[in-house]
N, C-alpha and C positions, 0 to 999 in steps of 0.2 A: 604554558602553551595551551592554546584552545583546541578541543577536539575537532577533527575535520567534519565539515558537511558533507562532502562528496567521496565517494569511493569508485574504485575501477573494477570491484568484484562483488558479484551477487550469486546467491543461492536460488536454484530454480528447481521445480519439480515437474515431470513430464505428467501430461493429463491422459495417463493410460487407462484410468477408470472414470474418466470426465462424464458428466451428465447432469441433466436438470436435478437439483437437490430439493426435494420438497419439505426438508426439515429446516432449511433456511428461507424459503420463499416468502413466509408470512412477515419477515422483517426486511426484505429486499426487494425493493419495487423495480429494481433494474434486471431482474431476472426474468425469462420467457420461455415458456414451454415450447420445444422444438417440433416442427412438423416431420423431421427426419427420424429414421429409426435410431435406437441407441447405438448401434455398430457404426452408422454414419456418422453421428455426432462424435463420437470418439475419434474416428479416423479423421475427421476434418479438423478436431481439435489437436490433434498429434502433428498433422501437417503444419498447421499454423504456429504451433510451438516450436517445431524443427526450424522452420524459416526464421523465426525470431531469433533463435540462437545463433544461427549462421549470420544473420544481420548483426548482433551484438558483437560477434567475434570479429566480424569484418572491421568495426569500429574500434577495435582495442579494448573491448570489455571482457573480462573473465567470467566465465558462468561455471559454478560448481554444482554438478548435478546431483540432486539426493534424491535417489528413487522412491516412489510412494511405496506404502505397505503391500505386501501381497496377501496378507492373511486378513485384511479387512476391506470393506468397500469404501472408498473415499472419495466421492464425486467432485470434492472441491480441493483436492491435494494440490492442484496447479496454483494454489494462491498461499504459499508457505508464509508470507509476511505477517500473516494473521496469527500463527501460532509460537513464533519466536522473533525477537529482535536481538542483534550483536551491536556492541558498542566499543568505542576506542578503550584501550586498556584491558581488552579480553572479557569484557563482561556479556554474558548470555542470559536472556531471560526467556522464561518459557511460560505462556499465558492460559489464563482461565477463558474459555469459549462458550458460546451459547447453545448451539446445535450439538447434540450428542455425537453425530457421526462426524463432525469436524473435530471433535477432541480426539478422535482415533487417529487423525493426520499426524499427531506429535510423535516425534522420533528423536528425543534429546540425546540418546547415547549414539545413534548414528549419525546424526548431525554433528556432535562433538568430535568423533573420529574423522568425519570429512574435513572439518575445519582444520584440525591439528595436523592431518595428513597434507593439507595445503599450506602449511605454515600460517594459518590463522590463529592467533592466540586465544584460549579460552582459559582465563584464570579464576573466574569466579561464576558459578551458576546460580541465578536465582529462579526457582521453580515455584510459582505461585498459583499452580493449577488447583490446589486444594481449596481455593477462595471460591470455587465454583459451588461447593457444598452449602455455601451461604449465600448465594445468589450473585457473587461477585463476578463480573464479566468485564474482560479487557482485551480486545483482539489486536494486540501488537500494534504495528505501524498501519493498520487499518483504522483502528480507533483513535490513534494518535499521529498528529503530523508534528514533526519535530525539527526545531532549530537546534542542531546538535552543538553549534559553536557557542551560542549564547545560553544553551541550556533553558530554553522555553518550549512547552509542549502545548500544543492546541488540541482540543478534543470536543466533539459534538454529541449531547446526549442522546442515546438510542437504546433499543434492546440489547445491543452489543458493547455498549460503552456506559459503564457504571461510574458514577461521580465519585463515590467513596473509593472505589477501586483505582481510579484516576489519581486522586488525591494522595493516595498511599504510594502509587508508583512515583509521582513528583517528589514525595518526601524521600523514598528510598535512593532515587537517582540524582537528588539535588536540583531538580528542575522546577522553574516557576511554571505553574499551570494556568491556562487560559481556557475555561469550560463555557459552553455556550449552547444554544439550540439552533437546529437549521432543518428545513422543511423542503421535500421536492415539489414537483408541479401537481401532486395529489395532496398536498398539505400532510403528508407522511413524513415522520422523522428520517432524515439522511441516514441510511444505515451505518455508513463508515465514513469519519471524516476525511479520509484521502480520496473520496469520490468528489468532494466539493473543494479540496484544497491540497496545494503542493508547494513545499518550501524549496527553494533553490538557494545557492550560496548568496545572490544579490536580487532576487525577485521572490515573490510568493503569487501563486495563481490561487484567486479565492472568489467564491461566488457569495458576495456580500447581501444580494437581494434574496438569498435563501435563509437569512436569519432575521426573524419577523420582530424580534425585540429591538427597539432603537438603541437601546443603552448597551445591549450585548454586541450589536452590529459596531456601534461608535468604538466600544472597547476593543474589539478584535481588529479593526481597521488601525487603531492607535497603536495597538502592541505590535503590530507588523511594521508600522513606520517607525517605532522607536528602534527597531532591530535593524534599520537602514535598508530595508527592502523595498524594491519598486513594486507596487501592486498593479497585478494584471487582472482586472475584475472581469468575472465571466457570469452569464446568466444561468438561470435555472434550468432553462432549455438545453444549454451547452454542458451543463453537469450531467444530464441524460445522455449526452453523446461522449461521454468520458473526458472532457475536456480539463476536469480537475484531477483525473487520475493519470498523472503524468510523473517523470521522475528524472532529476538532473543527476548525471553520473559523469566521470571523467575516464579518458582512455588511460591506458599504460603509459602514454607519454604526457598525461596531464592536460589533455585537451577537454573542455567541456562540451557536453552534448546533453539534450533534453529528449528522452525517449516517450513517444506518445504513440496512439494507435492511429490507424488510417481514418477510423471514424472520427476521433477527436480533431485530427489535422483538417478534415474537410468541415468541421463545425466552428473551428475557430476562425474569427474574422480576419481579414488581411492585416488590419492594425494589430490585432492580438499576435498573430505570426511574425510580424515585424518586430514587434517589441521583443518576443520571446528569442528571436534569433540574434538579438544582441548578447544573448547569455550562453550561447552554444550552438552547435550544429542541431539541427532538427532531425532526429532519427525516427523513422516512421514505420511500425510494425503493422502488418494486416492480420488482425485476430478476430474477425467477425463473430465466429461461432462461440469463442470462448467468452467474448463480451456479452452476447445476447443470451446465450443459456446459462452462463455462470453469474453473470450480473456483476462481474469485476474486470478491469482493464489491465494494461501492461504494467502499471504500478504494482498491483496487487501479485502479479506474477514474480516480481523481483524482490528479494529480501537482501538488503545491503549488510556486507560484513567488511570488518575494517583491519588491515595488517597493522 
């Protein structure tokens, strides 16, 4: 039996220490310094987070809340999908990361307890964080967009996504890897693959025009088509509005949905939205502070786990 692509359960971490992170800004063109005080930024982020939690619960999605660390300052802890991924069969992977203060977000033991307390299996843990010492960086399902059913992983080259690390991950997990290069509107490497690409069960959102090499672009498009996915192609301008940073989930009743931000919803064309709505209800969360200051969207806030 193929592993499931979709889940009804995600791990989320409150942004109680949220703020602009100077350690990540050099590799993330989507971050912006706020005009507000640090206190007001955190208050707004917490309000956005709590409303998103309530929205997901109303749609039948289970959220397991993993509190951030109190002994360290972790401004990006609201994005837990970068430091771990969970896979069918109970495999948990803990990842090497680029910024020193993002490495502090990792709480493997606390996460394992949260999962097992909620009947989410953890049968094997692969901790590959030691690879940081040799320059290896791979930031979870930020760096990789996965077709879990067919075991194909897509990854864009960036300071946060090392090809050697990606190749080793694919070998370890038995995935076919598709590695390529993509640039944003400033001709700068897109910092995470999940900003410009999202993999649903029957569709893929992807920004093909962000891939400058014609051969790589054709390969990515062919690989997606071989997986039987309908391609929803977005523009570079749309990735800056987080149209690629969306996630398909299912409710406890098995009803599919596509979670996106209000920013993304407003930037999708009517044709994009019509096509996406074929694959599930469009669930729209309003998180402007988290997006603008943190440089990541709704997908980054949700780490899928599988029963």
